[in-house]
C-alpha positions in Angstrom: 1.0 -1.7 7.0 3.3 -3.6 9.4 5.9 -1.7 11.5 3.9 1.6 11.3 3.3 3.9 14.3 0.0 5.7 14.6 0.7 9.3 15.6 -2.7 11.1 15.0 -6.2 11.1 13.6 -7.2 14.0 11.5 -10.6 14.4 9.9 -11.3 10.7 10.7 -8.1 9.6 9.0 -5.4 7.8 10.9 -1.9 9.1 10.3 0.9 6.6 10.5 4.7 6.8 10.2 6.6 3.7 9.0 9.5 2.7 11.2 11.9 3.1 8.3 11.0 6.8 8.1 13.0 7.3 11.4 16.0 5.6 9.8 15.8 8.2 7.0 15.8 11.0 9.5 18.8 9.5 11.3 20.6 9.1 8.0 19.9 12.7 7.1 21.1 14.0 10.4 24.3 11.9 10.2 25.1 13.1 6.7 24.5 16.7 7.4 26.4 16.5 10.7 29.4 15.2 8.9 29.4 18.1 6.5 28.3 21.0 8.7 28.0 20.0 12.3 25.1 20.0 14.7 23.4 23.1 13.1 23.5 21.6 9.7 22.0 18.3 11.0 19.1 20.2 12.7 18.5 22.2 9.5 18.6 19.0 7.4 16.0 17.2 9.7 13.8 20.3 9.7 13.9 20.6 5.9 13.1 16.8 5.4 10.3 17.0 8.0 8.7 20.0 6.2 9.0 18.1 2.8 7.1 15.2 4.3 4.6 17.6 5.7 4.0 18.6 2.1 3.7 14.9 1.2 1.2 14.5 4.0 -0.9 17.4 2.7 -0.6 15.9 -0.8 -2.1 12.7 0.4 -4.9 14.6 2.1 -5.7 16.1 -1.2 -6.4 12.6 -2.5 -8.4 11.7 0.6 -10.6 14.7 0.5 -11.3 14.4 -3.2 -12.1 10.7 -2.7 -14.5 11.7 0.2 -16.4 13.9 -2.3 -17.4 10.6 -4.1 -18.3 8.7 -0.9 -14.9 6.9 -0.7 -13.4 6.7 2.8 -9.6 6.8 3.5 -8.9 4.8 6.6 -5.3 5.8 7.0 -2.3 7.6 5.4 1.2 6.2 6.0 4.4 8.1 5.5 7.3 6.1 4.1 10.8 7.1 3.2 9.8 7.1 -0.5 6.7 9.2 0.0 3.1 8.8 1.3 0.4 6.3 0.8 -3.3 7.1 1.2 -5.3 3.9 1.5 -8.6 4.4 -0.2 -11.4 2.1 0.7 -11.8 1.4 -3.1 -10.8 2.7 -6.5 -13.7 4.5 -8.2 -15.0 2.8 -11.2 -15.9 6.1 -12.9 -12.7 7.3 -14.8 -13.7 11.0 -14.2 -13.7 10.5 -10.5 -10.4 8.7 -10.6 -9.0 11.6 -12.6 -10.1 14.2 -10.0 -8.8 12.1 -7.1 -5.4 11.5 -8.8 -4.9 15.2 -9.7 -6.0 16.5 -6.3 -2.7 15.5 -4.7 -0.3 17.3 -7.1 -2.6 20.4 -7.0 -1.9 20.6 -3.3 1.8 20.8 -4.0 1.2 23.4 -6.7 -0.7 25.5 -4.1 2.1 25.2 -1.6 4.7 26.2 -4.2 2.6 29.1 -5.3 2.2 30.2 -1.7 6.0 30.0 -1.0 6.6 31.9 -4.3 4.3 34.7 -3.2 5.9 34.8 0.3 9.5 35.0 -1.2 8.4 37.6 -3.6 6.9 39.8 -0.9 10.0 39.4 1.4 12.6 39.8 -1.4 13.7 36.2 -1.0 13.6 35.2 -4.6 17.1 35.0 -6.2 18.1 37.0 -9.2 18.8 34.7 -12.3 22.5 35.6 -12.1 22.6 34.1 -8.5 20.5 31.0 -9.3 23.2 28.7 -8.0 22.4 30.0 -4.5 19.0 28.5 -4.6 18.9 26.1 -1.7 20.5 28.4 0.9 17.1 29.6 2.1 14.8 27.0 3.7 11.6 28.5 2.0 13.4 28.3 -1.4 14.5 24.7 -0.8 10.9 23.9 0.2 9.5 25.6 -2.9 11.9 23.6 -5.1 10.9 20.4 -3.3 7.3 20.9 -4.0 7.9 21.6 -7.6 9.9 18.3 -7.8 6.9 16.5 -6.0 4.6 17.8 -8.7 6.8 16.8 -11.6 7.7 13.4 -10.1 4.1 12.5 -9.3 2.9 13.4 -12.7 5.2 11.0 -14.5 2.7 8.8 -16.4 3.7 5.5 -14.6 2.2 3.6 -11.7 2.1 3.9 -8.8 2.6 7.7 -9.2 -0.5 9.9 -9.7 0.5 10.4 -13.4 -0.1 6.7 -14.0 -3.6 7.0 -12.6 -4.3 10.1 -14.6 -3.2 8.2 -17.8 -5.4 5.2 -16.9 -8.4 7.5 -16.3 -8.0 9.1 -19.7 -7.6 5.7 -21.4 -10.5 4.3 -19.4 -12.8 6.9 -20.9 -12.2 5.2 -24.3 -11.7 1.5 -23.5 -12.3 -1.3 -20.9 -10.7 -0.6 -17.5 -8.4 -3.7 -17.4 -7.1 -2.8 -20.8 -6.5 0.8 -19.9 -4.6 -0.4 -16.8 -2.5 -2.8 -18.8 -1.5 -0.1 -21.3 -0.7 2.4 -18.6 1.3 -0.2 -16.7 3.3 -1.1 -19.8 4.1 2.5 -20.4 5.2 2.9 -16.8 7.4 -0.1 -16.9 9.0 1.2 -20.1 9.8 4.5 -18.3 11.1 2.6 -15.4 13.5 0.7 -17.6 14.7 4.0 -19.2 15.2 5.6 -15.7 17.1 2.5 -14.5 19.4 2.6 -17.6 20.0 6.3 -17.1 20.9 5.7 -13.5 23.3 2.8 -14.3 24.9 4.5 -17.3 25.5 7.8 -15.6 29.0 8.4 -14.4 29.0 7.9 -11.5 25.8 5.8 -11.2 22.8 7.4 -9.5 21.5 4.9 -6.8 18.4 6.9 -6.0 17.3 6.9 -9.7 17.9 3.2 -9.9 15.8 2.7 -6.7 13.0 4.8 -8.1 13.1 2.8 -11.3 12.7 -0.5 -9.4 9.9 0.9 -7.3 8.1 2.1 -10.5 8.6 -1.2 -12.3 7.2 -3.3 -9.4 4.4 -0.9 -8.7 3.2 -0.9 -12.4 3.2 -4.7 -12.4 1.2 -4.9 -9.2 -1.3 -2.4 -10.5 -1.8 -4.3 -13.7 -2.2 -7.6 -11.8 -4.8 -6.1 -9.4 -6.8 -4.6 -12.4 -6.9 -8.1 -14.1 -8.1 -9.6 -10.8 -10.8 -6.8 -10.5 -11.9 -7.5 -14.1 -12.0 -11.3 -13.7 -13.7 -11.2 -10.3 -16.4 -8.6 -11.1 -19.5 -9.4 -9.1 -17.7 -12.2 -7.0 -17.6 -12.2 -3.3 -15.2 -13.5 -0.6 -17.5 -16.5 0.0 -16.6 -17.7 -3.5 -12.9 -18.0 -3.0 -12.3 -18.6 0.7 -11.0 -21.8 2.3 -13.8 -23.5 4.1 -12.0 -26.6 5.5 -9.3 -25.6 8.0 -7.9 -26.2 11.4 -8.0 -23.5 14.1 -5.9 -23.2 17.3 -7.0 -22.1 20.8 -5.3 -19.3 22.7 -4.0 -21.8 25.3 -2.5 -24.1 22.7 1.3 -24.3 22.5 3.6 -24.1 19.6 4.0 -27.8 19.9 0.2 -28.1 19.1 0.7 -25.7 16.2 3.6 -27.8 14.8 1.3 -30.9 15.0 -1.4 -29.0 13.0 1.2 -27.7 10.5 2.6 -31.2 9.8 -0.8 -33.0 9.7 -2.3 -30.6 7.0 -1.2 -28.5 4.0 -2.3 -25.4 6.0 0.3 -22.7 6.6 -1.8 -20.2 8.5 -4.1 -20.9 11.5 -6.8 -18.7 13.1 -6.5 -18.5 16.9 -9.8 -18.5 18.7 -10.9 -17.8 22.3 -13.2 -19.9 24.5 -16.3 -18.5 22.8 -15.0 -19.2 19.3 -14.2 -15.6 18.5 -11.0 -14.9 16.4 -8.3 -13.2 18.4 -5.3 -13.6 15.9 -3.6 -15.5 13.1 -0.6 -17.7 13.6 1.5 -18.0 10.4 4.1 -20.6 9.5 6.9 -18.1 9.4 6.1 -16.7 12.8 5.8 -20.2 14.2 9.3 -21.2 12.9 10.9 -18.0 14.3 9.2 -18.5 17.6 10.3 -22.1 17.9 13.9 -21.0 17.5 13.6 -18.1 20.0 11.4 -19.5 22.8 10.7 -23.2 22.3 7.8 -25.4 21.7 6.0 -24.8 25.0 5.3 -21.1 24.2 1.5 -20.3 24.0 0.4 -19.4 20.5 -1.3 -16.3 22.1 2.2 -14.9 22.6 3.2 -15.4 18.9 0.1 -14.8 16.9 -0.6 -11.7 14.9 -3.3 -9.5 16.4 -5.4 -6.7 15.0 -5.6 -8.4 11.6 -8.7 -7.3 9.6 -11.6 -9.7 9.4 -13.4 -10.1 6.1 -17.2 -10.4 5.6 -18.7 -13.1 3.4 -20.2 -10.6 1.1 -17.2 -8.4 0.6 -16.1 -7.9 -3.0 -13.2 -10.2 -3.9 -10.9 -7.4 -5.3 -11.4 -5.3 -2.1 -10.5 -8.4 0.1 -7.4 -9.0 -2.0 -6.3 -5.4 -1.5 -6.9 -5.7 2.2 -4.7 -8.9 2.5 -1.9 -7.1 0.7 -2.1 -4.1 2.9 -2.3 -6.2 6.1 1.0 -8.0 5.5 -0.6 -11.2 6.8 -0.7 -14.3 4.7 -4.3 -15.1 5.6 -7.3 -13.3 6.9 -10.3 -14.7 8.8 -13.8 -14.6 7.2 -16.8 -14.1 9.4 -20.5 -14.5 8.8 -23.1 -11.9 9.8 -23.2 -13.3 13.3 -19.4 -12.9 13.7 -18.6 -16.6 13.5 -15.5 -17.8 11.8 -16.5 -19.6 8.6 -13.4 -19.4 6.4 -9.8 -18.3 5.6 -8.9 -16.0 2.8 -5.5 -16.6 1.3 -3.8 -15.3 -2.0 -3.1 -19.0 -3.0 -6.7 -20.0 -2.8 -7.8 -16.9 -4.7 -5.2 -17.7 -7.5 -6.5 -21.2 -7.7 -10.1 -20.0 -7.8 -9.3 -17.5 -10.6 -7.6 -20.2 -12.7 -10.8 -22.2 -12.4 -13.0 -19.2 -13.4 -10.7 -18.6 -16.4 -11.0 -22.2 -17.5 -14.8 -22.1 -17.1 -15.1 -18.9 -19.1 -13.0 -20.2 -21.9 -14.8 -23.5 -22.2 -18.4 -22.1 -21.6 -18.9 -18.3 -22.3 -20.6 -16.8 -19.3 -19.8 -19.9 -17.2 -19.3 -19.3 -13.4 -18.5 -21.6 -10.5 -21.2 -21.6 -7.9 -19.9 -22.6 -4.4 -22.1 -24.8 -2.1 -22.8 -23.4 1.3 -19.5 -23.8 3.4 -19.5 -26.6 5.9 -18.7 -25.9 9.6 -15.0 -25.2 10.2 -13.0 -28.0 11.9 -11.7 -26.8 15.1 
């Protein structure tokens, strides 16, 4: 994910913090400082940091459960709205998905139980008559936060764990794509209700409205990905990649890139070194921004995006589509077994290919498009 800072690697999993997370900490510090001074600001930052430590452990619960089924977790990213464990793939077995989805909330249950036991032994649990004082103690606030995390994550709506639990139960009784569609529809309905509640409340609740939008969008994306996964079952990157494209050299300038942009319908250009190896991707948006800032004589090597993932010809289509969404780049290079650049993978080309597949299936049951071997790329 773009704008994320890698801070550690634990059990083979890279831990990242998104840049906007630091904005959240700054906002918390500012808000608490206004109401209670420096001591309150420090207390607020410590509390939020401990809550996100609980979120991180929650994501490790998913990761370790997935590892049990041979599914790697390359990284975990902490965002202001929570955490994201990027699994290598979603298990096709509904029981496995159920275990992975439940593992995260169970970690928060364990943390809450541990805090409850600690507070009980130390006399820190409030009497029911003083329940309004809950929140004065840091362990009590952390206990409450973990309970909220459990309840929130078990809401049966994507992209929360509850949505995946619901899909797993449905997928035990019906086709995966259909189960996802039903779970997504339920999730979007709940998002609509949450948004309405946030808007109609007096005064309105901005956070509830934000959560509703997040849930609505997440449910739609999950449904679309499931449909793609169903339609592309058995298909590989080689079936849907762009095979005729222009590439740029590291020493080329933005002027050369503009010429390539205007001469073709291509919006993204792989940048190669002298040996033909891919060293980056130049996108149209990055090109336009750089032209305004530094001019047409700037080398493309100073503007291109680096460290973008490369795809293999034999990679499953749905996995490649997930990677391009996670990378934040509009195109990814496709390499053959020898590491040579043989194609570009773009969402637009995938969309067009899937439309062709759908048309073939509707006109001829079982019909599939077979691609000819790709020609050599134009450099």
